[in-house]
Each structure stands twice: as structure tokens, then as C-alpha cells.
N, C-alpha and C positions, 0 to 999 in steps of 0.2 A: 499675416490673420491664422489665426491658434486656432486651428479643429478644435469644436466642442467636443466629438468624440473623441478625436486619439491623439498624441501630442507625446513625441517622443520625448523631449528633455521634461517636461510634468510630469511622465508617467515613470520614469527614474525616481524623482523626485515622493513620487508617492511611495515605493517598489523599497526604494531605505525606509524614507519613516515606519510604512508596515512591518517591514524585518527589522527597522529597531522598536518599537513596538507591540514586535511578538516575541525577540530577546526578554524584554523588562518587565513580560507580562505571564512568558511562562517558562522563562527558563531552568525554574527547581524541577520540572517534571520533564522536562527536553534533557537534563543530566543525571533525573532518577533511570529514563527511559533508557537512554543510550548509554548508560556506565550501566547497565545492571547485569551483566555480565561479570563486570570488573566487580563488581556488590556481589556476585554469588561465588566469585573466585574468593574473597575474603571473607565469607560465611560456611564456605566448605574448608577451607586448611583453618580456619581458627574450629570449626565446632573437632575434625579430625585430631587437630593437637590437646585440647582440653580431653576426650575423650579414649586416645592414649593411640589415634591411628596413623599420628604420624608427620610430617610433614604430606600431606597430599591434593594437590588440585581438583577441582572435578574432571569429570570426562570432557569428550570430544561431545558425545551422544546429550552432555544435561546441558553441556553449553548450547549448543543450536535449541535444546529445546526449549531454556530459555531466552534464543533468539527469538525466537519464533512467536512465544506469551511475552517480550515484549514490541512487533512488530507490530501485532495483533493488539495491544493496549495505543500503539500511536492510531490506530486505523481508529478504534474507540472517543481515542482524545479527539479524535478533529470536529466534537460535535462542542467544544471548549474552545476553540482557539477564535471565532470568527461567534463561537453563541453569545459571545456579550451584545452583538446588534441590537436581538431583539427587547435588550435592556431601555428603557424607556430613554432613559437622560446619557449615557453610554454610544448608542445607537443613535441617536440627534445627532450626538456633536461626533460619531462616524460620515453623519450625513451632509456636512458643511465642509471636509475636507475640501481642501480647492484643486478635488479630481474629477473628471468626469464617470458614471457606471459604467460604463467599459473600461474605464485602467485599473476603477477598485476591483473588478470583475474578476481581469486577466492577472493583477499582483495575485489575488486571490487562490484563482486556478493555480499557477507559478509557485506558491509556495505552498499548495497544502500538495501538490500531483509531482513536485519534482525539488523544492529549496528541503520539507520534514525529513520527506523516505529521503533524501541522497545525506545529510545532513547526517539524521542517524545510522543510515550505514555504518557511512566512514565514521562514525565516535566508535560504534559497538566492533566494529571491523578492526581499526587499530589498536583499542584498550585487548580485546582479545591477540591482536597478534604481539603486543610487546609484552605479553605475560604467557606467553608462548616462548616467546623468544628468554626468557628471566627465566623462569620456572619448567621444564623437562618433565614436571610427575604429568601435567595438562597434557601433551603428547602436542599432537600437529595443530597450528590455530585452525581456523575455521573456513580464511581465504585464503590457505596452502587445503585445505582435504576437498572447497569446492573447484579449485584451481585441476586438483588429480580427479576428482566425482566427472567435471565437466571433459577433463583429457580423455578418462574411461570411454566417459557414453559418447563421444566424439566415433571415436577408434570403433568399437560398437559396430552407430551406425554406418560406418563405412564398411567393414563387412558385410551389411545385409545387402546397401545396396552393390557390393561387387558379386556377392549370390543370389539377386533376386531383381537386379538393374532397375533398380531404384536412384531415385536420386535424394532422399534424405538428407536434411542436416537439423542439428540444436535450434540452431537460429530462427530457422522456420517457427519455433514453438516462440520466442518473444515477444511479437506481436500479442498475442495471446498473453502472455504474462503480464504484461505491461497496461495493455488495456482493466484485464481485470483487477489488480492492484491498485488502478486510475479510476477502476468507479468503486473500488471498495471505501478509500479517501472519499471521494467527489461526496459519498452516500452520502456518508455518518455526519458531513461538513452541511450539508442541505438537513439533515433532520437535525441539524443546533442551529442553523436559520429558519425552520418550520417553529420548534418549535420552544415553548417558553420555558419549560420547567421538564423535566424528567425525557431527557433530550436524547439518552443511550437507551431506555426504555423504552422512548417510543419510537428509534430506531429497528429495534426488536418486532416491537411488533406492527412493522411494515412488511418488514423481511418474514415473519408468519403468516401475516395475511397474504402474501403476498404467493409463500410455495405453499399454502392451503390453496387458493385459485388454481395454480396453475397445475396444483397434483388434481383436481377436480380436469380439469381442462384436457390433459391428460388422458386422464380415465374415460374419459367419455370419450373422446375421441381412440380411444381403444389404442391411442402410440405403443402402448404398452406391450402390446400381445402382438405390435410386425415385426415382421420377420424378415428379413432380404436373403435369398440366394447364394450362395462366394462359391464359385466353382473351383481357382486358380487366386495364385496371390496376386494377381495382377488385378483381378476386380476386388477381393481385400481392398489392396492401396486407394483403387478410383473410391470408393463407397469412403474409407477413415480422410481420404485426400478435403473429399466432400462437406461431413462432419465435423473436419477440424475449421474447415474454412469457415463455414456456418458459424464454428462456436465466438471461432476470434470476430470474423464482421458484429456476430450480436455483441460481443464486449465492450466493440469499438462506439455502434451505439449507442450500449448503456452509459457510457463512459458520457458521452456527447451531447443524452440528454439530460442527463444530470447536470452534466456543467451549462445544459442552457435552462436549466429547469434553477438553477444555481442565480443565473443571472434574472432569468425571470423575480426572483424572490426579490432582488438586489432590486430591480426595479420601480417594483413596488409594495416594496418597504416602509413603513410608516409607521407613526407613535402617535 
């Protein structure tokens, strides 16, 4: 007897259907965002050729800035990936799909925090790598530069560990980084499911209100004026680790809370 909550075969069938629908409905936006680095390259080379600058591609800094802008655009775009569920006709058709709410929610979470970001990074990185391979005017690729930067930072941390008898690693920052990105994607996904119109604007209003309330609370508690006495590097390390652990767990809890809010929204979705 198949479980009404989760069945592997049924989930896999729905996940493939969900992926197909995602690609069919958002392929143009996906190509535009994922290939924004290549678009920058074409525009820059064309501009330089027209105005006499010769054949010169965009610098590493310019390509990195475009990457950050494109990644932010992808986060904001999550308000649209499943935003159609607030539409009466499309949302009602989605509710009739032969899968449980949990399976639909799980597919939605995997699509939002894993499939879409990974595909974007892969497309952007590969296109940038190809451009850097065939055009020396752009310098190193982003992948090559990130790799060198990661190795240099790792070496610096190893030196610090040797000097101060600590055991920091760059990998310690990964959980907080990943949880923060997941929280951003899930937040705008939830906004797309809550608001029927002006979904991105609604998300920014929520951010503004939360920031204002948090600022008032911190000001009331006097946390901005909180001082801590640090006599040795070991004391500073203990304090930094505590703060960093708090940031990591808060990021994880926020991401988990948003995922729970999305599930609750899907359970209560009616038209």
C-alpha cells in the first residue's frame, strides 16, 4: 500500500514533471541569467571595436560584479518560479497533481535551493571558462581565480593557526554561507507564494519592516553599546567562535523556518 505522505516512485515522477515544467516556463529567463557573463563579453567586445578600443573583453572584476548581480536576480526570480500557484486557474490545476503536499514541497525545496543555483553557477562558470580559454584579453577565468583565492586564504589561515595555536579552516564558514544563500532563495519563494501581486516589492517591504523592528529591539536592549574585554588572542578566538556559531545556527534556523512556512502555505493553499 502506497503511503499518502511520501512514496519514492511517485515523488520521482512528480519531480521530473516539476523539472520539465520549470524548464518549459522559465527557459528564457534561465538562459538570460545564466549566460549574463557571455552577454557582457559580447557587449564589451562590440563596444570596444566600435569605439576604437580594439578587441578587448571585460575584466575579471567586471565579470565578477555581473555574476553577483545575476545571482541576486536569480534569488529575486524565485518569486516567479512558483508564484503562479496564487493564480486561481493555475494554482487549482497544481493542487490536482497526483502527489502529496509533502512530495510537492520537497520537490519545490530541492528545485529552489539545489537545482536552480547549481545549474546557474555551472552555466555561468562554464561560459566564463570557455571565454577565458579562447580570449586572452579577459585574463583568468572566475573558476581559476576563485581556486587561487581559496588556496591563498587557506595558506594564510594555516599560517595564523601556526602562529596563534588555533585550528581555523575555510570549510568552517561553508555551513553559514550555504544556509544564508538557502534562506535568501526560500524567502523570495515564500513571498511568491504569499503575495498575489507585486511579489518582489512585498518581499522588500517585509525585509524593511523586519530590519526596522530588529533595529528598535537592539537599540532598546543596548546591544550596540555592549563592550567585551579581550586580553589575549585566545580570548578573542573564543569570542569569535561563539559569535560565528550563533550566526551559523541562526542562519540554519531561519532557512528551516522559511521551509516550514512554505510547507504551511502549501497545506493551506486554497482558491
